[in-house]
N, C-alpha and C positions, 0 to 999 in steps of 0.2 A: 159917455160910451166910447168916444174916440180916445180919450185919455187912458182908459182901462185897457184897451186893445194894444196900445203902444207899450205899456208896461209889460204885459205878457210877452209880447214879441221880443222885447229887450232881454227878458229873463231867459227865454228859450235860446236866443243867440249866445248868451253868456254860457249856458250849459253846453251848447255845441262846441263853443271855443275851448271850454275846459276839457272836454273829452278828446278833442284833437282831430276831429274829422268832420266833413260836411258832405251831406248826401247830394250828389249831382249826377246828371246824365252824361257829362263829359268825362273823357279819359283823363287820368292824372297827367300832370305836366311831365315832360321828359326829365327835367332837373329835380323832380321830387325825390327825397331820400327814404328808402325802405328800412324799418328798424332791423338791427342785426342781433341775433340770439348769441349770448356768450355763456360759456361754462366756467363758472367761478370756483367749483370744487370737484375733484375727481381723485381716483386712486393713483393717477399718474404722479401726483405731487405728494402722495401720502407716505408716511414713514411706517415701516413694518415693525410690528411688535408681537412677540410670542408670549403667551400666557399659559400657565397650567390651570387645570380645573380648580376652582375655589382659591385661586391665587390673584393678587392684585398688583397694580403698578401705579405710581404717583406721577402725575403729569404737571409740570410748571409751565404756564403760558406767559408770553411777554406783555399781553394787554388784558384788560378786564373782559370777562366772558359775559355775553348777553344770551346766546342760544347754544345748545348742544344737541346734535343730531346723531342718534345711534341707529345703525342699519337694522340690527336684529337684537332686541333686548333679551331674547331667550339664550343667546350665546354670550353676550357681554353686556354689562351695565356700567353707566357712568354716574358717579356721585360727585356733585360740585360742593366742595367744602369751603371755598372762599372765591373771591373775584378772579383769582389767577391760578387756582389749584383744583385739580380734578382727580378722583380715584377711579381707575378702570378695573373692574372685577370680572374674571372669567367665570361663566356659569356652566357651560357644557362645551364639548368638543365641537368645533366648527370654525367658520370664518365670518367676519363682519367688518364694518368700518365706522369711524366716529369723526364728526366734523365740529369745529368750534368757530363761532362768529361773535363779533363785537357788537356794540350798540348801533353802529352805522351799517350793519349787514355785511361787513367785510370779513373774509375768512382769516382766522388767526392761525389755524393749523388743521391737519388731517392725519388720522391714524388708520393703518390697515392692521386689524387685530386678527391673529390666528390663535385660537384656544386649542391646545393639545393636551395630551396626557401630562400628568405631573412627573417630570423626568428628573427632578432634583434628587430624589432618593436613589435612582439608578446612577446618577453622576457621582454621588457621594460613595456608593458601594464600589463602583469601578475605580475611583480614586484610592479607596482604601485597599482593595484587593490587588489592583495593578498599579502601583505607584509610579512605575517607570514607563508606563504606556501613555501615549498622547492621543487619547480617544475622545472624540466629540460626539454628542448625542443631540439629535434634532427630531422633532415630530414631522411626520409625513402624512398628508391626508387627514382623515378623521381619526384613525386609531393606529397608524403605522409609525415606525421608528426607523430612523436612518443613523447608522454608525459610520463615522468617518475618522480620519486621522491615521496614525501609524502605531504599530506594535513591534516589539523586538523579536517575536517568534510566532509561528502559527498557533501554538498552544494558547498564547495570550489572546490572539484574535478570536479563537474558538471559544474561549472562556467568556469574553465580552459578549459574543453572540448568544451564548447559552443564558447569560444573565438577562439580556434584553428579551429573549424569547420567553423566559419565565415571567417577566413583568407583563408583557403584552398578552401572553396566554396562547399565542399561535406563532410559530417560527416563520410561517409564510408572510407575516406582516412586518418582519424585520429585514431590512436591507443592509447587508454587510459590505461596507465600502472601506474597510480597514486595510491598509497597505502594510505588508510585512517588510521591515527593513532588513536587507541583507540576509536572505534565507541561507541557513547554514547547510553545508554539505557534509555527508557522513561517509567515511570509507570503512567498509566491513571486511576484516580479514578472518577467514574461516579455515581451520585445519581439520580435515577429515582423515583419520587414521584407522585402519582396520587390519587385523591379523586373523586369518582363519587357518586352523590346523586340522588335518584329517589323518586318521590312523585306521588302516584296514588290515584285518587278519583273517585268513581263510585256511582251513585244513580239513581234508576229507580223503577217504579211500574208496575208489570204485572197484568192486570185485566182479569178475566175470569168469564163469567156469562151469564144471559139471562134477558131480560126485555120485557114487553109487556102488552097489555090490552086484556082480553078475550082470543080468540084463536090466536090473532096476537102476535107472540113471535119473538124476535130478539136475536140471540145468538152473543156474541162478545168475542173476545180473542185478547189481545194485548201483544206482547212479545218484549222486548227491545233487540236490537242486541248487544250493547256494542262493537263496531267495533275496538276500540283502544286497549284495554287490555283484551278482552274476558269477558265472564260472570263471575261476582263475585261469590265467594263461600258462603258468608254470606247472609242470607235472613230471613225475618219475614213474616209469612203467616197468613191472617185473612179471615174468611168466614162469609157471611151475607145471611140469608134466610128469605124471607118475602112473604106476600100475595099481596103487592101493585104492582106498575109498575115493580120494580126490583124483579123478582122471586127469583134469587140467584146470589150472587156476591162473587167472591174469589179474594182477593188482595194479591199479593206476592211482598213485599218490598225487593228489592235486593240492598245492599249497601256495600261498602268496602272503606277503607282508609288505605293506606300503605306507609311507608317511609323506605327507605333502603340506606345504605352507603357501598361503596366498596372502600377499601384502598389498593393500590399496592405500595410497596416500594422495590426497589432493589438497591444494591450498589456494582456493579461488579468492580473489580480491576484487571488490566492487565499490564504486562510489556513486551516491545518489543524493539528490536534493532532499532536504528534510520534508517528510510527508509524501514523497514520491516512491513508488516501488521500483525494484531492480531485480533482475534474474540472471542466472548463470547456469550453463550446462556443459559438462565435459563427458562425452560419451558418443552416442549415435542413435540411430533409429532402425528398426527392422519392420518389414511390411507384414500386415495381417490380411490375408485374402478374404474378402467378404463373400457371402453367397451370391451367385450370379443371378441377375434379374433378366428373364427372357421375355421379349416382346414379339410382336408379329413380324418385325423386320430385323431387329438387331438384338444382340446380347450385351448388356452393360455390366461391368464389374470393376469398381474403383477400389483399389486396396487402401487400407488405412495403415498409418505408421505409428508405432509406439516407441517412446523414448526410453533409453536406459543410460546409466552412467551415474555421475555425481552432479546433482542439481542443487541450486541454491536460490531462494527467493526471500527477499527481506524488504521491509518498509520501516525506515527510521523516522522518528519525530524528536527533534531537539527540544528538550525541556529547559527550564531555568537552571542556572548555575552549572551549565555544561553537562547536565545529565541527559541521557538518550533513552527514550522509550523505543524498544526494538521488537518488531514482530519478525521472527525467523522461521522459515520452512526449508528444511534440507532433506535430501533423499539420496540414498545410495542403492543402486539396483544393478543387476547383472543378468545376462541371459543364462538360463539353466536348461540344458537339453533334457534333463530328467523330467521336467514338467511339461513335456511336449504333449499337446492335445490336437489331434487331427492335423498333424503336420505343422502346427504353430507352436514354437517354443515359448515357454513361460519365463518369468523373471523372478528372481529372489530380490526382495526389497527390504530396506531398513529406512525408516522415515521418522522424523522428529519435527514437531511444530510447537512453538512456545512464544510468549510475549513477556519480555522482562524489561526492567529499568536498570541501566548500568552507566557508570561514569565514562567519560571519554578516556580511552586507553586501558580500561579495565577488561579483564578476561573472564569468560564464563564457560565452564564445562557444561555444554548444553545437553549432551546425552552421552552417557557411558554405559553401553549395553554388553553384558557378558552372557553368552549362550553356549550351553554344552548339551549335545545330543548323542546318546549312546544307543546303539541297536545291536542285538546279539540273537542269533538263531542257531539252534542245534536240531538237526534232522537226521533220521536214520531208520534202520529196520526195526520194527516193533519187537520188543523182547530182547533181541540180540544186542541192541545198542546199550542195554543196561547191564550187560555182563562186565564185571570188572576187568580191566586191562584189555582183554580180547574184544570188548565192546567198541573200542576205538576204531576197529576195522569196519564197523557197520554203521558209523555215524559221521557227520561233518559239522564243523563249526564255522559260522559266518559272522564276523564281528566288524563293526564300524563305529568310530568315535569322531564326532565333529565338535570343535571348539571355536567359537567366534567371539572376538572382543572388538568393539567399536567405540571410538572416542571422537567427539566433535567439540572443538574449542572455538569460541566466538570472541572477537576483539573489535569493538567499534572505535573509530577515531573521528573527531571533528577536524576537517581538513580545509585548506584553502588552495586556490590555484597558484601554481608556480611558473616561473619562466622556463622556456624550453631548454635554455642552456644549463639549467640546474638538473636536467634529467639525462640519463645515460641508457644506451641500449646494450643488449648482451653481446652484440657484434662490434662494439666500438673498439678500434685498434686491432681487429682480427686480421690475420695475414696468412695466406696459403704458404706451405713450405716449398722450398725449391725442389728440383728433380732429384738432386743427390740425397736430400733427406728422405724423400718419399721412397726411392728405390733401395737405397742402402740401409737406411735406419727404420723404414716402415712408419714414418711419421705422417699424419694426416693434416696437421696444422702446427703452427708455431704458438708460443706463449704470447699472450697479449696482456698488457697491463691496464691499470685504471687511469682515467684522464687526470685525476688529482695528483698523480705522481707517487713516489714511494713514501711510506710512512716515516715520520721523524723518530727514528729509534736506532738502535745499534744493529738492526737486522741487515744482512747483506745477501743479495741474491735476487732472483726473479720474483716478481709479485704479479698477482692477477689470477686468472683461471687457466687451468690446463684441461683440454678435452682429449680423452684417450680414444 
């Protein structure tokens, strides 16, 4: 009995020694060592790899593989083909990690796998469509796309963004980080030329008098209305007094002929960055009084202002091979007192709006409008105005003819900045005349030349500009 008890006791002591601890009521000694937990694998030491859905990558490892740990096999799977070669296959969009261990439990390697959309087709398309652009494509999140790199023009960057948005199916999931190299600047030179001709002809006779026999007297008075142009200012008056049928007759001949020409010329020049709008206005503003708003204490009335003159708005976009896509809006307006309504004058307006593609330095006749308006009115006394020859004394003619021709020429240029010394002002070299020239010869200024000097030719004399 004693021998059996000793064997059991020895076996229990051996088990306790193998486990590594002994139950005791005393506290552990101060010099006892506590086991330390170590992290032998984490994403901090992992290598990042991007895969497309249903795409694979081959991994070569330096030592034989004993264990493979995949974080989420629904996102990526690992297929061991040999002791040191593994295939990683993307299953669906997402992120996971893969660890490799050898027979001793030591880590061989770690991979941080990001499975994104299959972007190789988009890369090939962009390379084929935009061969000169340096655009990189990366997946962002679950189904987003990030575009980076550089493009030579905003049109190329926009085209790459449109292709990526078509692949993703939603442009909100596309991040456009493309940088445009050296955005071009476009200078637009516009010539607005308009000639308006007006011809007015008026002729009429106003008769005032009395006619009769004996005590029967008839008084008559005819006045021509001239409804088209208003009453003419020139007139000739003649009076006739007799004792026959016509006791007294006063004839007032009113006639006018007028011809006028209006010439409008404007040549605005603007420069804007490709893709940015620019505007120009030569003219002014006139106030339009609104209806007053009356409150319990005050009366408020803020006038509004309306612009008139020659205005220009354009937005250029530089395309490939130096061509320019141009959206131009131009307007020519002037105040017309004849269109006054409730004290507010109206405006006559000619407007053009178009989008064209034109090479740098090419000109375009954007709008050529010819308008002819003829108005003629004949008014007179019924019946008498139809009598041949004598009927001219009882009728009037009011005639007006307006002809307008408008031409707008547009010329864009791709320009670059220049040094200030290469530019000149209109007053460079300008000098006031001396007192003798002003008093005796009536000159207001002297001739001033150009900074570059006289031209190299046989011409002799003063060069530059002369202001009269």
